[in-house]
C-alpha positions, 0 to 999 in steps of 0.5 A, spaced: 772 590 477 769 586 470 761 587 469 758 580 469 758 576 462 750 578 460 746 572 458 746 570 452 741 573 447 735 566 446 735 565 454 734 572 455 728 572 451 725 565 452 725 567 460 722 573 458 716 570 454 715 565 460 713 571 465 709 574 461 705 568 458 697 568 462 695 563 466 691 557 463 684 557 464 680 554 469 674 550 469 669 553 471 666 547 475 673 546 477 673 553 481 665 551 484 668 543 485 674 547 489 669 552 493 665 547 495 672 543 497 673 548 502 667 549 505 665 542 506 671 542 511 668 548 515 667 542 520 664 535 520 660 531 518 663 530 512 659 531 506 659 526 499 660 530 492 653 529 490 651 532 496 655 538 494 653 539 488 646 538 490 646 543 496 651 548 490 644 547 485 639 548 489 642 554 492 643 557 485 636 556 483 634 561 489 639 566 488 642 566 482 637 561 476 640 565 471 647 565 471 651 560 467 658 561 467 661 562 473 668 568 474 671 568 481 668 575 484 661 572 483 663 566 486 666 570 492 660 574 493 656 568 492 660 565 498 656 567 503 650 563 500 654 558 500 657 558 505 649 558 509 647 551 506 653 547 507 653 549 514 644 549 514 645 541 511 650 538 515 646 542 522 639 538 519 643 532 516 640 528 510 635 531 506 628 530 507 624 528 500 618 530 502 616 533 496 618 527 493 613 522 497 607 528 495 608 527 488 609 519 488 602 520 493 599 524 486 602 519 482 598 513 486 592 516 486 592 518 478 594 510 477 588 507 482 583 513 477 586 510 472 586 518 468 592 517 462 591 525 461 593 527 467 598 522 468 601 526 462 601 532 466 604 531 471 609 526 468 612 534 465 620 533 462 621 539 458 623 546 462 621 551 465 620 547 471 615 548 477 617 550 484 614 543 486 619 539 481 626 545 482 625 542 490 623 535 487 629 534 482 634 537 490 631 532 493 633 526 488 640 529 486 642 529 494 638 523 497 638 518 490 646 520 487 648 516 481 649 510 483 643 509 489 638 508 483 636 502 486 634 505 493 630 511 489 627 504 486 625 501 491 621 507 495 616 509 488 615 501 490 613 503 497 610 509 495 606 505 489 602 500 492 597 499 487 603 499 482 606 494 485 600 489 487 597 490 481 591 494 478 584 490 476 589 484 477 594 486 472 601 487 473 605 493 472 611 492 474 614 496 468 611 502 470 615 502 476 622 502 472 618 507 467 617 512 474 625 511 476 627 512 469 623 518 469 626 522 476 633 520 473 632 523 467 629 530 471 636 529 476 642 528 470 638 532 464 642 538 461 637 541 456 644 545 453 647 539 451 641 536 445 645 530 444 645 529 452 638 530 452 637 525 446 640 520 450 636 520 455 629 522 452 631 515 449 632 511 454 626 513 457 621 512 452 624 505 451 620 504 458 614 508 456 609 505 452 605 502 459 602 510 458 600 512 452 598 520 452 605 520 455 609 517 451 606 520 445 608 527 448 614 524 450 615 521 442 613 528 439 620 531 444 624 526 440 622 527 434 623 535 435 630 533 438 632 528 432 630 533 427 633 539 430 640 534 431 640 532 423 639 539 422 646 540 426 651 535 424 657 539 428 654 537 434 654 529 433 660 529 429 664 527 435 661 519 434 665 514 432 660 508 435 654 507 431 650 501 429 650 498 423 643 496 419 644 489 415 647 493 409 652 495 412 650 502 412 651 506 418 645 508 422 644 515 423 641 518 429 634 520 426 633 513 424 634 511 432 629 515 434 625 512 427 625 505 431 625 507 438 618 510 437 616 504 431 617 500 437 611 504 440 607 504 434 607 497 434 605 496 440 599 500 439 598 496 433 598 490 436 593 492 442 587 488 444 586 490 450 580 493 448 574 492 442 576 485 437 575 490 432 578 495 435 573 501 435 570 504 441 562 508 439 565 510 432 572 511 435 579 508 436 580 503 442 585 502 448 593 504 445 590 503 438 588 511 438 596 512 438 597 508 432 598 514 426 600 520 431 606 515 433 606 513 426 606 519 424 612 522 427 616 516 425 614 517 418 616 525 419 624 523 422 624 518 415 622 522 410 627 528 415 633 525 414 632 522 407 630 513 409 625 513 405 625 505 404 625 505 412 617 507 412 615 501 407 614 496 413 610 501 417 605 502 411 604 495 410 602 494 417 597 499 418 594 496 410 594 490 414 593 491 421 589 498 423 582 500 424 579 504 418 583 510 417 576 514 416 575 514 425 581 517 426 581 525 428 583 529 420 589 531 421 592 525 422 589 522 416 592 529 412 599 528 414 598 520 414 596 521 406 601 526 405 607 522 407 603 515 403 602 520 396 610 522 397 613 515 398 608 512 393 611 518 389 618 516 390 617 509 388 614 510 381 607 509 384 604 515 380 596 514 380 596 511 387 600 517 390 596 521 386 590 518 390 592 519 396 594 526 396 588 528 392 584 526 399 589 529 403 589 536 399 580 536 399 580 534 407 585 539 409 583 546 412 583 552 408 587 556 412 592 551 412 596 554 407 603 551 409 600 544 409 596 544 402 603 547 399 606 541 401 601 538 398 600 541 392 608 540 389 607 532 389 600 531 387 601 536 381 607 533 379 603 526 380 598 529 375 603 531 370 607 525 370 600 521 368 598 527 363 593 531 368 595 538 366 593 543 371 
């Protein structure tokens, strides 16, 4: 009997290649999602996806908080803990929000006492979070997943009666929206994704000017994020939709951050809640105490991204409306005069630049060698242009 004809060489080679090829890589989130769906089918009642992921995050923070990416073996070992947590959630029903309720009770007390510094201590945004915050985040994720912000706002309104009904006759309705946005930030933020963190924090700061110390703290974080992203353009290279300014040039991410801070700066500058002069007992009064802190953060961003022409309005507003610079802290004075001197130098006002920089240098502490060196670079250059050699 004749032997069967052999397969063509090309087809045999193609078959061998398809057998030996490796399977496509799986997304770790898909592995977890499939496992959660399998555990959920074990018995009624069925849990929604947001509840299952909240249970996963809570169990992970308890059992394996440092693990970033899951392999098959690690998920298999973790399965027992997760199955127990899903089973308990089905027996106990919806998660209690006791920690969230306790937190809102403390916020209500702080509002009654009008303690801005303590409010700043409570409304933390940078990890690592204390255990109280981790529990609260899990509760918010399970009880108020995406799409249930109205229910979260209703709870905040119910547990913050002083804010809802007004404090000393003043309406604080914006504060409730701020607290809701703060909880959404905690719930959704991924600190490993700088761009998402920047966007969430930007939304939070739009509402945050009602509480000055907290706004200043958040502004410092936003400033660091904006400058960090500007130094790593690869992280934002995929952005295609960018707003434009009047000249048609694209607005950079740091510029957006500066514009957000500029709104806070204008609010501080226009505050009339305190003394008419903005001074009380020789110190800046009310929100005006934050004028130079926020202005300096805004200037830092603008000089970092080389958009110094946008700083002109800040200097003009301060010149026309701000209380005297002398009543503010030494650090705020030195920083502001340094940026003012640099701005004047870049615009060829060398004599005025020398005056501002010399005052900044004289007020700068002797141990601050780095700051004094930065000032001297422009101070010496200004003096040399004026014919004054060191």
